[in-house]
MMTF fields as JSON, N, C-alpha, C and O atoms, coordinates in Angstrom:
{
  "mmtfVersion": "1.0.0",
  "mmtfProducer": "UNKNOWN",
  "numBonds": 519,
  "numAtoms": 520,
  "numGroups": 130,
  "numChains": 1,
  "numModels": 1,
  "chainsPerModel": [1],
  "groupsPerChain": [130],
  "chainIdList": ["A"],
  "bondAtomList": [4, 2, 8, 6, 12, 10, 16, 14, 20, 18, 24, 22, 28, 26, 32, 30, 36, 34, 40, 38, 44, 42, 48, 46, 52, 50, 56, 54, 60, 58, 64, 62, 68, 66, 72, 70, 76, 74, 80, 78, 84, 82, 88, 86, 92, 90, 96, 94, 100, 98, 104, 102, 108, 106, 112, 110, 116, 114, 120, 118, 124, 122, 128, 126, 132, 130, 136, 134, 140, 138, 144, 142, 148, 146, 152, 150, 156, 154, 160, 158, 164, 162, 168, 166, 172, 170, 176, 174, 180, 178, 184, 182, 188, 186, 192, 190, 196, 194, 200, 198, 204, 202, 208, 206, 212, 210, 216, 214, 220, 218, 224, 222, 228, 226, 232, 230, 236, 234, 240, 238, 244, 242, 248, 246, 252, 250, 256, 254, 260, 258, 264, 262, 268, 266, 272, 270, 276, 274, 280, 278, 284, 282, 288, 286, 292, 290, 296, 294, 300, 298, 304, 302, 308, 306, 312, 310, 316, 314, 320, 318, 324, 322, 328, 326, 332, 330, 336, 334, 340, 338, 344, 342, 348, 346, 352, 350, 356, 354, 360, 358, 364, 362, 368, 366, 372, 370, 376, 374, 380, 378, 384, 382, 388, 386, 392, 390, 396, 394, 400, 398, 404, 402, 408, 406, 412, 410, 416, 414, 420, 418, 424, 422, 428, 426, 432, 430, 436, 434, 440, 438, 444, 442, 448, 446, 452, 450, 456, 454, 460, 458, 464, 462, 468, 466, 472, 470, 476, 474, 480, 478, 484, 482, 488, 486, 492, 490, 496, 494, 500, 498, 504, 502, 508, 506, 512, 510, 516, 514],
  "bondOrderList": [1, 1, 1, 1, 1, 1, 1, 1, 1, 1, 1, 1, 1, 1, 1, 1, 1, 1, 1, 1, 1, 1, 1, 1, 1, 1, 1, 1, 1, 1, 1, 1, 1, 1, 1, 1, 1, 1, 1, 1, 1, 1, 1, 1, 1, 1, 1, 1, 1, 1, 1, 1, 1, 1, 1, 1, 1, 1, 1, 1, 1, 1, 1, 1, 1, 1, 1, 1, 1, 1, 1, 1, 1, 1, 1, 1, 1, 1, 1, 1, 1, 1, 1, 1, 1, 1, 1, 1, 1, 1, 1, 1, 1, 1, 1, 1, 1, 1, 1, 1, 1, 1, 1, 1, 1, 1, 1, 1, 1, 1, 1, 1, 1, 1, 1, 1, 1, 1, 1, 1, 1, 1, 1, 1, 1, 1, 1, 1, 1],
  "groupList": [{"groupName": "MET", "atomNameList": ["N", "CA", "C", "O"], "elementList": ["N", "C", "C", "O"], "formalChargeList": [0, 0, 0, 0], "bondAtomList": [1, 0, 2, 1, 3, 2], "bondOrderList": [1, 1, 2], "singleLetterCode": "M", "chemCompType": "L-PEPTIDE LINKING"}, {"groupName": "GLY", "atomNameList": ["N", "CA", "C", "O"], "elementList": ["N", "C", "C", "O"], "formalChargeList": [0, 0, 0, 0], "bondAtomList": [1, 0, 2, 1, 3, 2], "bondOrderList": [1, 1, 2], "singleLetterCode": "G", "chemCompType": "PEPTIDE LINKING"}, {"groupName": "PHE", "atomNameList": ["N", "CA", "C", "O"], "elementList": ["N", "C", "C", "O"], "formalChargeList": [0, 0, 0, 0], "bondAtomList": [1, 0, 2, 1, 3, 2], "bondOrderList": [1, 1, 2], "singleLetterCode": "F", "chemCompType": "L-PEPTIDE LINKING"}, {"groupName": "ILE", "atomNameList": ["N", "CA", "C", "O"], "elementList": ["N", "C", "C", "O"], "formalChargeList": [0, 0, 0, 0], "bondAtomList": [1, 0, 2, 1, 3, 2], "bondOrderList": [1, 1, 2], "singleLetterCode": "I", "chemCompType": "L-PEPTIDE LINKING"}, {"groupName": "TYR", "atomNameList": ["N", "CA", "C", "O"], "elementList": ["N", "C", "C", "O"], "formalChargeList": [0, 0, 0, 0], "bondAtomList": [1, 0, 2, 1, 3, 2], "bondOrderList": [1, 1, 2], "singleLetterCode": "Y", "chemCompType": "L-PEPTIDE LINKING"}, {"groupName": "SER", "atomNameList": ["N", "CA", "C", "O"], "elementList": ["N", "C", "C", "O"], "formalChargeList": [0, 0, 0, 0], "bondAtomList": [1, 0, 2, 1, 3, 2], "bondOrderList": [1, 1, 2], "singleLetterCode": "S", "chemCompType": "L-PEPTIDE LINKING"}, {"groupName": "LEU", "atomNameList": ["N", "CA", "C", "O"], "elementList": ["N", "C", "C", "O"], "formalChargeList": [0, 0, 0, 0], "bondAtomList": [1, 0, 2, 1, 3, 2], "bondOrderList": [1, 1, 2], "singleLetterCode": "L", "chemCompType": "L-PEPTIDE LINKING"}, {"groupName": "GLN", "atomNameList": ["N", "CA", "C", "O"], "elementList": ["N", "C", "C", "O"], "formalChargeList": [0, 0, 0, 0], "bondAtomList": [1, 0, 2, 1, 3, 2], "bondOrderList": [1, 1, 2], "singleLetterCode": "Q", "chemCompType": "L-PEPTIDE LINKING"}, {"groupName": "ALA", "atomNameList": ["N", "CA", "C", "O"], "elementList": ["N", "C", "C", "O"], "formalChargeList": [0, 0, 0, 0], "bondAtomList": [1, 0, 2, 1, 3, 2], "bondOrderList": [1, 1, 2], "singleLetterCode": "A", "chemCompType": "L-PEPTIDE LINKING"}, {"groupName": "GLU", "atomNameList": ["N", "CA", "C", "O"], "elementList": ["N", "C", "C", "O"], "formalChargeList": [0, 0, 0, 0], "bondAtomList": [1, 0, 2, 1, 3, 2], "bondOrderList": [1, 1, 2], "singleLetterCode": "E", "chemCompType": "L-PEPTIDE LINKING"}, {"groupName": "THR", "atomNameList": ["N", "CA", "C", "O"], "elementList": ["N", "C", "C", "O"], "formalChargeList": [0, 0, 0, 0], "bondAtomList": [1, 0, 2, 1, 3, 2], "bondOrderList": [1, 1, 2], "singleLetterCode": "T", "chemCompType": "L-PEPTIDE LINKING"}, {"groupName": "VAL", "atomNameList": ["N", "CA", "C", "O"], "elementList": ["N", "C", "C", "O"], "formalChargeList": [0, 0, 0, 0], "bondAtomList": [1, 0, 2, 1, 3, 2], "bondOrderList": [1, 1, 2], "singleLetterCode": "V", "chemCompType": "L-PEPTIDE LINKING"}, {"groupName": "ARG", "atomNameList": ["N", "CA", "C", "O"], "elementList": ["N", "C", "C", "O"], "formalChargeList": [0, 0, 0, 0], "bondAtomList": [1, 0, 2, 1, 3, 2], "bondOrderList": [1, 1, 2], "singleLetterCode": "R", "chemCompType": "L-PEPTIDE LINKING"}, {"groupName": "HIS", "atomNameList": ["N", "CA", "C", "O"], "elementList": ["N", "C", "C", "O"], "formalChargeList": [0, 0, 0, 0], "bondAtomList": [1, 0, 2, 1, 3, 2], "bondOrderList": [1, 1, 2], "singleLetterCode": "H", "chemCompType": "L-PEPTIDE LINKING"}, {"groupName": "PRO", "atomNameList": ["N", "CA", "C", "O"], "elementList": ["N", "C", "C", "O"], "formalChargeList": [0, 0, 0, 0], "bondAtomList": [1, 0, 2, 1, 3, 2], "bondOrderList": [1, 1, 2], "singleLetterCode": "P", "chemCompType": "L-PEPTIDE LINKING"}, {"groupName": "ASP", "atomNameList": ["N", "CA", "C", "O"], "elementList": ["N", "C", "C", "O"], "formalChargeList": [0, 0, 0, 0], "bondAtomList": [1, 0, 2, 1, 3, 2], "bondOrderList": [1, 1, 2], "singleLetterCode": "D", "chemCompType": "L-PEPTIDE LINKING"}, {"groupName": "LYS", "atomNameList": ["N", "CA", "C", "O"], "elementList": ["N", "C", "C", "O"], "formalChargeList": [0, 0, 0, 0], "bondAtomList": [1, 0, 2, 1, 3, 2], "bondOrderList": [1, 1, 2], "singleLetterCode": "K", "chemCompType": "L-PEPTIDE LINKING"}, {"groupName": "TRP", "atomNameList": ["N", "CA", "C", "O"], "elementList": ["N", "C", "C", "O"], "formalChargeList": [0, 0, 0, 0], "bondAtomList": [1, 0, 2, 1, 3, 2], "bondOrderList": [1, 1, 2], "singleLetterCode": "W", "chemCompType": "L-PEPTIDE LINKING"}, {"groupName": "ASN", "atomNameList": ["N", "CA", "C", "O"], "elementList": ["N", "C", "C", "O"], "formalChargeList": [0, 0, 0, 0], "bondAtomList": [1, 0, 2, 1, 3, 2], "bondOrderList": [1, 1, 2], "singleLetterCode": "N", "chemCompType": "L-PEPTIDE LINKING"}, {"groupName": "CYS", "atomNameList": ["N", "CA", "C", "O"], "elementList": ["N", "C", "C", "O"], "formalChargeList": [0, 0, 0, 0], "bondAtomList": [1, 0, 2, 1, 3, 2], "bondOrderList": [1, 1, 2], "singleLetterCode": "C", "chemCompType": "L-PEPTIDE LINKING"}],
  "groupTypeList": [0, 1, 2, 3, 1, 4, 5, 6, 5, 7, 6, 8, 9, 9, 10, 1, 11, 9, 0, 12, 10, 3, 12, 13, 4, 3, 5, 3, 1, 3, 6, 14, 14, 14, 5, 5, 12, 1, 12, 1, 8, 12, 4, 15, 7, 11, 13, 6, 15, 12, 6, 16, 8, 3, 12, 11, 6, 7, 12, 15, 13, 16, 6, 15, 9, 3, 12, 9, 3, 6, 1, 5, 3, 5, 14, 9, 9, 6, 7, 7, 13, 3, 5, 15, 17, 3, 6, 9, 16, 14, 16, 18, 15, 6, 5, 8, 12, 15, 4, 6, 18, 5, 11, 9, 18, 7, 2, 12, 18, 3, 3, 19, 3, 3, 10, 3, 3, 11, 11, 11, 3, 11, 3, 10, 10, 15, 3, 3, 10, 3],
  "groupIdList": [1, 2, 3, 4, 5, 6, 7, 8, 9, 10, 11, 12, 13, 14, 15, 16, 17, 18, 19, 20, 21, 22, 23, 24, 25, 26, 27, 28, 29, 30, 31, 32, 33, 34, 35, 36, 37, 38, 39, 40, 41, 42, 43, 44, 45, 46, 47, 48, 49, 50, 51, 52, 53, 54, 55, 56, 57, 58, 59, 60, 61, 62, 63, 64, 65, 66, 67, 68, 69, 70, 71, 72, 73, 74, 75, 76, 77, 78, 79, 80, 81, 82, 83, 84, 85, 86, 87, 88, 89, 90, 91, 92, 93, 94, 95, 96, 97, 98, 99, 100, 101, 102, 103, 104, 105, 106, 107, 108, 109, 110, 111, 112, 113, 114, 115, 116, 117, 118, 119, 120, 121, 122, 123, 124, 125, 126, 127, 128, 129, 130],
  "secStructList": [7, 7, 7, 7, 7, 5, 7, 2, 2, 2, 2, 2, 2, 2, 2, 6, 7, 7, 2, 2, 2, 2, 2, 2, 2, 2, 2, 6, 6, 1, 1, 7, 7, 7, 1, 1, 7, 4, 4, 4, 7, 7, 5, 7, 2, 2, 2, 2, 2, 2, 2, 2, 2, 2, 2, 2, 2, 6, 6, 6, 7, 7, 2, 2, 2, 2, 2, 2, 2, 2, 2, 2, 7, 7, 2, 2, 2, 2, 2, 2, 2, 2, 2, 2, 2, 2, 2, 2, 2, 2, 2, 2, 7, 7, 7, 2, 2, 2, 2, 2, 2, 2, 2, 2, 2, 2, 2, 2, 2, 2, 2, 2, 2, 2, 2, 2, 2, 2, 2, 2, 2, 2, 2, 2, 2, 2, 2, 2, 2, 7],
  "xCoordList": [-24.288, -23.912, -23.482, -22.763, -23.899, -23.623, -22.281, -21.533, -22.0, -20.754, -20.707, -21.641, -19.624, -19.512, -18.532, -18.284, -17.98, -17.099, -15.63, -15.262, -14.807, -13.361, -12.812, -13.322, -11.779, -11.025, -10.118, -9.985, -9.509, -8.61, -7.449, -7.074, -6.881, -5.756, -6.192, -5.439, -7.388, -7.89, -8.109, -7.785, -8.658, -8.888, -7.557, -7.442, -6.567, -5.239, -4.624, -4.056, -4.733, -4.163, -4.862, -4.215, -6.158, -6.939, -6.641, -6.669, -6.356, -6.179, -4.725, -4.413, -3.843, -2.455, -2.233, -1.178, -3.223, -3.117, -2.78, -3.434, -1.771, -1.356, -2.456, -3.262, -2.475, -3.518, -3.502, -4.558, -2.315, -2.258, -2.787, -3.341, -2.614, -3.132, -4.656, -5.321, -5.203, -6.665, -7.213, -8.205, -6.576, -7.014, -6.946, -7.839, -5.889, -5.735, -6.873, -7.457, -7.181, -8.267, -9.586, -10.384, -9.811, -11.028, -10.992, -11.995, -9.836, -9.732, -9.922, -10.389, -9.566, -9.738, -11.003, -11.241, -11.816, -13.121, -13.166, -14.188, -12.081, -12.115, -12.827, -13.479, -12.694, -13.394, -14.356, -14.052, -15.512, -16.409, -15.835, -15.036, -16.228, -15.742, -16.288, -17.297, -15.63, -16.122, -17.455, -17.856, -18.131, -19.448, -19.377, -20.376, -18.202, -18.006, -16.635, -15.812, -16.388, -15.118, -14.238, -14.686, -12.98, -12.069, -11.452, -11.481, -10.885, -10.19, -11.113, -10.654, -12.374, -13.314, -13.984, -14.998, -13.429, -14.029, -14.163, -13.268, -15.3, -15.563, -15.755, -16.371, -15.203, -15.281, -16.035, -15.952, -16.777, -17.6, -17.161, -16.098, -17.983, -17.674, -17.479, -16.686, -18.191, -18.042, -16.598, -16.004, -16.039, -14.654, -13.696, -12.777, -13.927, -13.071, -13.111, -12.069, -14.306, -14.458, -13.831, -13.154, -14.055, -13.503, -11.983, -11.327, -11.416, -9.956, -9.366, -8.324, -10.023, -9.563, -9.632, -8.705, -10.717, -10.865, -9.816, -9.262, -9.546, -8.537, -7.179, -6.459, -6.834, -5.534, -5.413, -4.35, -6.494, -6.465, -6.422, -5.644, -7.245, -7.319, -6.019, -5.719, -5.252, -4.005, -2.973, -2.013, -3.153, -2.216, -2.251, -1.231, -3.434, -3.596, -4.124, -4.217, -4.475, -5.139, -4.547, -4.003, -4.669, -4.288, -5.464, -6.592, -5.184, -6.225, -7.436, -8.568, -7.223, -8.365, -9.257, -10.483, -8.634, -9.395, -10.128, -11.264, -9.462, -10.083, -11.319, -12.332, -11.245, -12.407, -13.584, -14.715, -13.324, -14.393, -14.932, -16.143, -14.032, -14.453, -15.328, -16.394, -14.879, -15.647, -16.978, -17.923, -17.046, -18.293, -19.358, -20.547, -18.932, -19.905, -19.872, -20.482, -19.192, -19.01, -20.262, -20.925, -20.57, -21.706, -21.256, -20.06, -22.182, -21.812, -21.088, -20.195, -21.469, -20.821, -19.37, -18.485, -19.131, -17.764, -16.908, -15.738, -17.498, -16.779, -16.394, -15.269, -17.309, -17.023, -15.915, -15.12, -15.865, -14.803, -13.439, -12.47, -13.363, -12.106, -11.712, -10.533, -12.692, -12.414, -11.896, -10.971, -12.48, -12.006, -10.572, -9.767, -10.244, -8.872, -7.923, -6.808, -8.365, -7.537, -7.281, -6.163, -8.309, -8.171, -7.187, -6.4, -7.215, -6.315, -4.855, -3.955, -4.617, -3.235, -2.721, -1.512, -3.595, -3.196, -2.122, -1.151, -2.224, -1.202, 0.21, 1.174, 0.353, 1.676, 2.303, 3.522, 1.498, 2.011, 1.884, 2.31, 1.311, 0.962, 1.941, 1.68, 3.058, 3.997, 3.896, 3.935, 3.769, 3.787, 5.215, 6.153, 5.378, 6.71, 7.572, 8.757, 6.987, 7.733, 8.192, 9.335, 7.303, 7.674, 8.798, 9.735, 8.687, 9.714, 11.059, 12.082, 11.061, 12.31, 12.891, 14.107, 12.034, 12.518, 13.159, 14.188, 12.566, 13.144, 14.481, 15.411, 14.588, 15.857, 16.908, 18.061, 16.504, 17.435, 17.933, 19.121, 17.048, 17.45, 18.411, 19.387, 18.135, 19.034, 20.396, 21.427, 20.407, 21.653, 22.446, 23.659, 21.782, 22.459, 23.061, 24.181, 22.329, 22.846, 24.102, 25.061, 24.092, 25.261, 26.45, 27.57, 26.22, 27.292, 27.875, 29.093, 27.029, 27.507, 28.364, 29.413, 27.929, 28.69, 30.045, 31.067, 30.054, 31.312, 32.243, 33.444, 31.695, 32.502, 33.12, 34.299, 32.363, 32.875, 33.987, 35.019, 33.78, 34.802, 36.095, 37.183, 35.98, 37.164, 37.882, 39.109, 37.144, 37.747, 38.473, 39.595, 37.851, 38.493, 39.766, 40.775, 39.75, 40.941, 42.053, 43.21, 41.697, 42.693, 43.295, 44.513, 42.467, 42.949, 43.829, 44.903, 43.384, 44.149, 45.491, 46.511, 45.506, 46.736, 47.678, 48.883, 47.152, 47.969, 48.567, 49.73, 47.808, 48.283, 49.381, 50.375, 49.227, 50.206, 51.517, 52.59, 51.453, 52.653, 53.385, 54.542, 52.75, 53.378, 54.295, 54.912],
  "yCoordList": [8.344, 6.973, 6.298, 6.908, 5.073, 4.358, 3.654, 3.709, 3.002, 2.258, 1.116, 0.319, 1.029, -0.031, -1.12, -2.048, -1.019, -2.06, -1.734, -0.672, -2.686, -2.546, -3.413, -4.503, -2.929, -3.8, -4.653, -4.39, -5.657, -6.515, -5.699, -5.89, -4.8, -3.997, -3.045, -2.825, -2.485, -1.613, -2.396, -1.924, -3.587, -4.441, -4.804, -4.786, -5.13, -5.46, -4.257, -4.393, -3.097, -1.885, -1.533, -1.141, -1.671, -1.312, -2.227, -1.787, -3.499, -4.472, -4.853, -5.404, -4.563, -4.984, -6.446, -7.001, -7.079, -8.483, -8.496, -7.822, -9.256, -9.295, -9.872, -10.691, -9.426, -9.872, -11.385, -12.016, -11.97, -13.427, -14.167, -15.26, -13.567, -14.174, -14.103, -15.055, -12.986, -12.862, -13.925, -14.584, -14.092, -15.133, -16.517, -17.342, -16.761, -18.051, -18.259, -19.341, -17.226, -17.332, -17.674, -18.446, -17.105, -17.42, -18.882, -19.59, -19.323, -20.696, -21.744, -22.846, -21.422, -22.402, -22.164, -22.855, -21.185, -21.0, -20.137, -20.106, -19.433, -18.54, -17.24, -16.626, -16.834, -15.647, -16.091, -17.013, -15.447, -15.764, -15.192, -14.256, -15.738, -15.183, -13.771, -13.402, -12.982, -11.623, -11.669, -12.707, -10.531, -10.476, -10.597, -10.915, -10.346, -10.543, -11.155, -11.17, -11.654, -12.342, -11.501, -10.517, -11.909, -11.262, -9.999, -9.757, -9.187, -7.964, -6.976, -6.197, -6.998, -6.066, -6.606, -6.067, -7.667, -8.276, -7.24, -6.424, -7.286, -6.317, -7.066, -8.13, -6.463, -6.995, -5.987, -4.781, -6.492, -5.582, -5.545, -6.053, -4.947, -4.776, -6.113, -6.207, -7.144, -8.478, -8.951, -9.466, -8.777, -9.177, -8.376, -8.929, -7.084, -6.209, -6.619, -6.749, -6.818, -7.186, -8.545, -8.711, -9.506, -10.846, -10.837, -11.526, -10.068, -9.988, -9.373, -9.815, -8.374, -7.761, -8.788, -8.89, -9.54, -10.564, -11.664, -12.155, -12.046, -13.077, -12.633, -13.413, -11.375, -10.858, -10.983, -11.337, -10.695, -10.794, -12.265, -12.634, -13.088, -14.503, -15.255, -16.244, -14.804, -15.493, -15.441, -16.211, -14.564, -14.515, -15.814, -16.243, -16.447, -17.622, -18.862, -19.925, -18.747, -19.878, -20.14, -19.245, -21.396, -21.792, -21.528, -21.324, -21.534, -21.194, -22.116, -21.652, -23.414, -24.334, -23.955, -24.007, -23.577, -23.159, -21.84, -21.647, -20.943, -19.651, -19.86, -19.188, -20.783, -21.074, -21.523, -21.093, -22.388, -22.864, -21.732, -21.597, -20.928, -19.804, -18.845, -18.445, -18.474, -17.514, -18.093, -17.352, -19.42, -20.067, -20.019, -20.148, -19.832, -19.86, -18.599, -18.57, -17.594, -16.386, -15.504, -15.396, -14.886, -13.962, -12.6, -12.307, -11.776, -10.428, -9.626, -8.837, -9.825, -9.116, -9.55, -8.72, -10.86, -11.367, -10.882, -10.539, -10.857, -10.351, -8.895, -8.499, -8.104, -6.693, -6.523, -5.587, -7.42, -7.354, -7.595, -6.905, -8.568, -8.837, -7.649, -7.308, -7.026, -5.846, -4.711, -3.997, -4.546, -3.523, -3.8, -2.875, -5.065, -5.438, -5.106, -4.639, -5.348, -5.04, -3.537, -3.105, -2.755, -1.296, -0.817, 0.092, -1.41, -0.999, -1.331, -0.589, -2.445, -2.835, -2.322, -2.332, -1.876, -1.463, -0.387, -0.557, 0.705, 1.741, 1.254, 1.761, 0.292, -0.21, -0.958, -0.93, -1.614, -2.492, -1.915, -2.55, -0.731, -0.222, 0.86, 2.053, 0.43, 1.359, 1.224, 0.117, 2.342, 2.273, 1.975, 2.142, 1.541, 1.26, 2.518, 2.445, 3.66, 4.918, 5.245, 5.652, 5.069, 5.325, 4.389, 4.8, 3.137, 2.159, 2.543, 2.516, 2.902, 3.302, 4.553, 4.663, 5.494, 6.7, 6.354, 6.928, 5.428, 5.053, 4.34, 4.553, 3.498, 2.821, 3.848, 3.768, 4.813, 5.864, 6.674, 6.984, 7.013, 7.75, 6.932, 7.465, 5.653, 4.791, 4.71, 4.727, 4.623, 4.578, 5.868, 5.818, 7.014, 8.294, 8.33, 8.807, 7.833, 7.787, 6.919, 7.274, 5.793, 4.905, 5.608, 5.514, 6.306, 7.051, 8.104, 8.27, 8.809, 9.814, 9.172, 9.705, 8.043, 7.346, 6.891, 7.047, 6.341, 5.903, 7.099, 7.007, 8.196, 9.411, 9.865, 10.218, 9.864, 10.261, 9.309, 9.746, 8.03, 7.044, 7.288, 7.261, 7.525, 7.782, 9.047, 9.057, 10.098, 11.342, 11.095, 11.565, 10.371, 10.063, 9.256, 9.521, 8.304, 7.498, 8.379, 8.264, 9.261, 10.148, 11.074, 11.246, 11.662, 12.572, 11.812, 12.288, 10.649, 9.831, 9.437, 9.48, 9.06, 8.679, 9.868, 9.716, 11.044, 12.248, 12.587, 12.985, 12.443, 12.759, 11.777, 12.184, 10.523, 9.495, 9.733, 9.537, 10.146, 10.361, 11.652, 11.822, 12.543, 13.823, 13.661, 14.631],
  "zCoordList": [-24.345, -24.624, -23.321, -22.53, -23.083, -21.853, -21.862, -22.838, -20.766, -20.598, -21.596, -21.673, -22.363, -23.371, -22.966, -23.736, -21.781, -21.283, -21.486, -21.988, -21.076, -21.146, -22.264, -22.525, -22.917, -23.817, -22.929, -21.734, -23.509, -22.743, -22.172, -21.015, -22.962, -22.474, -21.354, -20.405, -21.458, -20.396, -19.108, -18.018, -19.245, -18.082, -17.419, -16.194, -18.227, -17.701, -16.998, -15.914, -17.6, -17.01, -15.7, -14.729, -15.679, -14.485, -13.297, -12.148, -13.577, -12.499, -12.227, -11.172, -13.172, -13.023, -13.354, -13.047, -13.981, -14.393, -15.887, -16.682, -16.255, -17.655, -18.539, -18.098, -19.799, -20.73, -20.912, -20.945, -21.03, -21.222, -19.999, -20.12, -18.818, -17.591, -17.579, -17.172, -18.022, -18.108, -19.057, -18.745, -20.203, -21.155, -20.509, -20.697, -19.753, -19.069, -18.065, -17.998, -17.294, -16.324, -17.013, -16.484, -18.181, -18.931, -19.379, -19.288, -19.86, -20.374, -19.286, -19.573, -18.03, -16.954, -16.135, -15.145, -16.547, -15.933, -14.686, -14.0, -14.376, -13.215, -13.568, -12.724, -14.822, -15.337, -16.424, -17.181, -16.512, -17.63, -18.928, -18.888, -20.063, -21.331, -21.543, -20.942, -22.392, -22.66, -23.395, -23.922, -23.421, -24.052, -25.567, -26.211, -26.143, -27.58, -27.792, -26.877, -28.976, -29.264, -30.181, -30.77, -30.286, -31.22, -30.657, -29.45, -31.561, -31.154, -30.442, -29.606, -30.755, -30.147, -28.901, -28.456, -28.332, -27.135, -26.034, -25.813, -25.347, -24.271, -22.956, -22.889, -21.933, -20.578, -19.727, -19.958, -18.733, -17.943, -16.48, -16.124, -15.656, -14.237, -13.532, -12.595, -13.969, -13.374, -13.531, -12.584, -14.718, -14.967, -14.084, -13.479, -14.023, -13.224, -11.749, -11.106, -11.226, -9.815, -9.517, -8.503, -10.394, -10.157, -10.226, -9.446, -11.145, -11.227, -9.958, -9.474, -9.433, -8.187, -7.052, -6.249, -6.989, -5.952, -6.129, -5.145, -7.356, -7.63, -7.108, -6.484, -7.365, -6.902, -5.386, -4.876, -4.666, -3.205, -2.777, -1.897, -3.39, -3.011, -3.302, -2.633, -4.279, -4.627, -3.509, -3.521, -2.566, -1.435, -0.642, -0.103, -0.569, 0.292, -0.413, 0.202, -1.703, -2.364, -3.745, -4.392, -4.176, -5.532, -6.461, -6.013, -7.766, -8.744, -8.663, -8.798, -8.445, -8.329, -7.146, -7.241, -6.044, -4.861, -5.134, -4.7, -5.858, -6.17, -7.041, -6.849, -7.994, -8.843, -7.995, -8.22, -7.021, -6.13, -5.262, -5.086, -4.726, -3.869, -4.65, -4.181, -5.847, -6.648, -7.12, -7.392, -7.216, -7.609, -6.537, -6.828, -5.285, -4.19, -3.324, -2.254, -3.76, -2.958, -2.997, -4.029, -1.875, -1.835, -2.368, -2.369, -2.812, -3.269, -2.194, -2.503, -0.932, 0.157, 0.319, 0.525, 0.225, 0.335, -0.836, -0.662, -2.014, -3.187, -2.976, -3.28, -2.462, -2.199, -1.155, -1.239, -0.181, 0.817, 0.174, 0.492, -0.723, -1.429, -2.305, -2.4, -2.937, -3.77, -2.887, -3.274, -1.72, -0.777, -0.36, -0.255, -0.121, 0.235, -0.91, -0.679, -2.153, -3.325, -3.406, -3.686, -3.163, -3.235, -2.176, -2.439, -0.983, 0.086, -0.219, 0.173, -0.918, -1.185, -2.518, -2.748, -3.398, -4.739, -4.769, -5.505, -4.027, -4.141, -3.818, -4.391, -2.922, -2.576, -3.746, -3.915, -4.542, -5.576, -6.976, -7.94, -7.111, -8.427, -8.89, -8.738, -9.451, -10.056, -11.565, -12.102, -12.237, -13.69, -14.125, -13.346, -15.347, -15.87, -15.809, -15.482, -16.12, -16.097, -14.671, -14.466, -13.688, -12.293, -11.854, -11.17, -12.254, -11.898, -12.504, -11.82, -13.79, -14.442, -13.802, -13.644, -13.434, -12.757, -11.418, -11.061, -10.675, -9.382, -9.576, -8.798, -10.603, -10.888, -11.294, -10.87, -12.117, -12.546, -11.342, -11.258, -10.427, -9.223, -8.364, -7.837, -8.225, -7.463, -8.14, -7.466, -9.45, -10.204, -9.995, -9.793, -10.041, -9.789, -8.386, -8.2, -7.411, -6.038, -5.951, -5.267, -6.639, -6.644, -7.293, -6.792, -8.395, -9.066, -8.118, -8.057, -7.386, -6.422, -5.345, -4.982, -4.839, -3.792, -4.34, -3.673, -5.53, -6.145, -6.348, -6.095, -6.797, -6.996, -5.681, -5.648, -4.618, -3.298, -2.862, -2.352, -3.058, -2.676, -3.458, -2.882, -4.756, -5.589, -5.113, -5.012, -4.824, -4.339, -3.02, -2.836, -2.112, -0.825, -1.054, -0.401, -1.939, -2.238, -2.804, -2.4, -3.742, -4.351, -3.297, -3.249, -2.465, -1.42, -0.433, -0.063, -0.01, 0.925, 0.322, 1.01, -0.925, -1.61, -1.702, -1.5, -2.002, -2.069, -0.717, -0.647, 0.357, 1.704, 2.101, 2.704, 1.784, 2.134, 1.383, 1.953, 0.135, -0.661, -0.31, -0.694, 0.394, 0.75, 1.889, 2.328]
}
């Protein structure tokens, strides 16, 4: 069986673009509509590639400008933007679980520091009172 495309949630997960944002891009013409409508709507490689290019182009351009750029972009230029997206993706791509784990680790570090400060205060207070 061949490639049947991406669901909206898969497309969002793959690109890091929220589903409502993808719908907005379709409504303003930056992305073409999916090949089918409704809950079973399917998105293909064109959608994936354009979303990656949009993410890169948003660093320097507004959505109206991006629509114009994507309307006249060559396949080579599109591939360059996709390559740029791939290079920057690991820096920006934390799953929710990874993010929560990092926050939890930072919280533990803060608790350790507070504990050390309290111990130092208690010891210092004891030494002063002696």
